VOVEXMAR-999095 format. One record per residue: x, y, z of N, C-alpha, C in turn; residue in one letter. Coordinates in pm, whole numbers, padded with zeros to 5 digits, always signed. Each point is the difference from the previous one (the first is absolute). Last residue first. Layout:
! residues N
XYZXYZXYZA
...
! end
This chain:
! residues 115
-02632+01225+00099+00054+00145-00084-00133+00073-00013I
-00064-00446+00153+00094+00076+00106+00009+00137-00049L
-00186-00336-00326-00079+00000+00128+00039+00089+00134D
+00266-00043-00412-00095+00103-00013-00117-00014+00121R
+00434-00225-00169-00034+00016+00150-00094+00128+00004D
+00210-00428-00310-00055+00129-00037-00047+00023+00164D
+00419-00294-00256-00106+00014+00051-00060+00122+00009G
+00474-00315-00057-00067+00078-00075-00145-00003+00097A
+00505-00022+00217-00112-00082-00030-00098+00103-00088P
+00523+00091+00088-00114+00041+00033-00134-00094-00057E
+00513-00209+00088-00081+00098-00091-00119+00024+00039A
+00312-00292+00190+00092+00086-00031-00075+00117-00107E
-00186-00368+00270+00031-00042-00146+00079+00113-00040N
-00081-00062+00480-00006-00120-00067+00033+00006-00125Q
-00060+00406+00191+00099-00062+00061+00032-00150-00066E
-00383+00238-00092+00125+00078-00086+00128-00072+00019L
-00422-00098+00243+00022-00070-00140+00114+00016-00060Q
-00072+00207+00385+00015-00113+00034+00021-00087-00149D
-00153+00408+00012+00151+00023+00049+00036-00135+00014L
-00461+00061-00069+00088+00030-00135+00148-00005+00024L
-00301-00026+00378-00008-00124-00104+00081+00020-00112V
-00035+00368+00271+00072-00104+00059+00001-00136-00054K
-00260+00373-00141+00137+00035-00031+00073-00156+00031V
-00447-00015+00137+00039-00034-00157+00139+00019-00026R
-00144+00176+00411+00006-00171+00013+00040-00043-00139D
-00068+00469+00032+00139-00047+00036+00024-00150+00023L
-00434+00183-00102+00098+00034-00095+00139-00053+00024T
-00352-00015+00313-00002-00107-00121+00066+00019-00107A
+00013+00328+00354+00043-00147+00032-00025-00094-00092L
-00170+00403-00099+00155+00013-00019+00070-00116+00058I
-00477+00006+00046+00047-00001-00162+00148+00015+00008L
-00194+00048+00422-00026-00120-00027+00066-00025-00160T
-00042+00430+00150+00118-00048+00064+00016-00161-00044V
-00404+00255-00119+00115+00042-00079+00139-00074+00074A
-00419-00090+00225+00022-00044-00158+00109+00041-00076E
-00088+00196+00447+00041-00152-00008+00034-00063-00138G
+00041+00539+00006-00109-00092+00023+00076-00164+00018T
+00116+00585-00023+00062-00147+00001-00117-00084+00031V
-00017+00510-00224-00044-00113+00100+00048-00108-00004R
+00233+00398-00272-00108-00074+00013-00029-00070+00104A
+00395+00304-00078-00128+00024+00095-00135-00090-00030G
+00458+00016-00209-00053+00115-00030-00111+00021+00075D
+00247-00372+00058+00065+00093+00039-00057+00145-00051R
-00226-00394-00107+00006+00016+00161+00070+00096+00058F
+00033-00110-00505-00136+00071+00071-00025+00019+00137K
+00383-00219-00143+00045+00127-00022-00155+00072+00010G
-00004-00443+00058+00054+00049+00113+00039+00128-00025M
-00142-00250-00382-00110+00034+00141+00056+00034+00108L
+00302-00065-00352-00109+00124-00037-00103+00016+00111A
+00328-00374+00043+00046+00157+00019-00077+00093-00029E
-00146-00437-00117+00025+00010+00160+00052+00154+00035A
+00007-00123-00463-00143+00015+00058+00002+00015+00142A
+00428-00084-00191-00092+00120-00021-00123+00023+00037H
+00201-00404+00053+00034+00094+00088-00022+00145-00012T
-00131-00341-00339-00057-00006+00141+00064+00075+00090L
+00178+00049-00386-00137+00033-00028-00071-00031+00137A
+00454-00172-00060-00012+00176+00029-00131+00036-00022E
+00060-00461-00041+00031+00054+00135-00001+00159+00018L
-00029-00181-00434-00149-00056+00060+00019+00033+00179R
+00377+00101-00336-00111+00099-00007-00120-00061+00069P
+00534-00031+00028-00108-00103+00027-00152+00102+00012L
+00514+00116-00117-00089-00042-00104-00108-00103+00065N
+00351+00262+00266+00026-00134-00041-00106-00079-00129L
-00049+00463+00161+00137+00008-00027+00020-00147-00048F
-00413+00075+00190+00018+00087-00122+00139-00043-00060G
-00087-00149+00429-00064-00081-00091+00021+00059-00140C
+00143+00279+00336+00103-00140-00017-00068-00110-00115T
-00291+00369+00175+00134+00043-00093+00102-00095-00034G
-00360-00124+00288-00051+00024-00124+00124+00061-00082K
+00090-00065+00450-00037-00129-00073-00038+00023-00127I
+00040+00372+00241+00124-00053-00037+00005-00127-00058T
-00393+00195+00155+00059+00096-00082+00141-00076-00050H
-00219-00196+00365-00049-00008-00136+00035+00056-00097V
+00158+00135+00432+00035-00144-00060-00043-00047-00124L
-00141+00418+00184+00147+00017-00068+00030-00121-00040R
-00418+00031+00193+00003+00072-00129+00143-00033-00064F
-00073-00116+00472-00013-00090-00124-00041+00047-00127I
+00162+00304+00327+00076-00130-00001-00061-00088-00093N
-00256+00378+00078+00109-00002-00089+00104-00095+00003N
-00384-00042+00264-00042-00017-00151+00132+00053-00076L
+00065+00006+00481-00038-00123-00056-00016-00007-00151I
+00018+00419+00177+00142-00074+00032-00022-00133-00048K
-00404+00250+00043+00075+00024-00102+00158-00060-00025A
-00476-00102+00278+00129+00015+00030+00090+00017-00174N
-00483-00057+00106+00049+00136-00005+00136+00010+00010N
-00231-00435+00039-00029+00042-00153+00025+00158-00001P
+00059-00391+00319+00039+00123+00039+00014+00072-00136D
-00126-00474+00034-00044+00063+00129+00012+00129+00022Q
+00139-00183-00423-00135-00019+00014-00038+00047+00119E
+00462-00007-00029-00070+00119-00073-00168-00001+00006F
+00298-00367+00161-00001+00117+00080-00075+00114-00055R
+00046-00379-00253-00092-00011+00089-00013+00117+00117V
+00301+00026-00366-00141+00006-00065-00087-00030+00123L
+00457-00060+00080-00037+00137+00012-00138+00039-00046E
+00168-00470-00036-00006+00061+00145-00068+00157+00001V
+00113-00187-00438-00094-00052+00064-00046+00022+00134D
+00375+00177-00218-00096+00079-00027-00145-00082+00055V
+00423-00207+00084-00007+00142+00102-00144+00055-00050V
+00132-00376-00258-00016-00021+00143-00018+00118+00075D
+00101+00050-00419-00108-00031-00017-00040-00041+00142I
+00423+00110-00081-00067+00104-00001-00153-00035+00013S
+00300-00369-00036+00057+00103+00123-00107+00122+00014E
+00021-00252-00415-00063-00059+00088-00006+00053+00146H
+00229+00209-00313-00117+00015-00051-00119-00082+00103T
+00487-00051-00011-00051+00152+00055-00133+00017-00009E
+00181-00405-00200+00041+00013+00155-00049+00117+00063T
-00052-00064-00483-00077-00066+00077+00004+00019+00143L
+00322+00235-00246-00152+00028-00020-00116-00064+00056F
+00477-00153-00035-00038+00114+00076-00122+00036+00029D
+00067-00347-00326+00007-00023+00136-00008+00112+00114R
+00035+00125-00448-00125-00064+00034-00006-00056+00143L
+00409+00137-00154-00060+00126+00008-00173-00025+00032L
+00318-00350-00105+00038+00098+00148-00089+00088+00021E
-00095-00432-00317+00032+00126-00014+00039+00077+00150D
-00048-00534-00060-00111+00120+00007+00094+00130-00026M
! end
């Protein structure tokens, strides 16, 4: 496996673990800008790296999650449904990362159900 891809997978798994915990905290404290900014930054970094590594499916998923969090940053009301959607998106990202790790290629597919 390419060293760059291996580093991406390791760092992204670590970041998503943090995001999972932070999203639960954010759902309990939706007005906490510090938590939201941390989540946004981590997802933004993942998205950017996906673009750099030409992983369009992962990039689209993380972009969608980032866009929704951007709405929260702009003042949209945080709902449980929205947080659940972000968590579902991150669960899909985890599945794709596992497949990427196994096959060293991004799997084909359509994520319109989440995007």
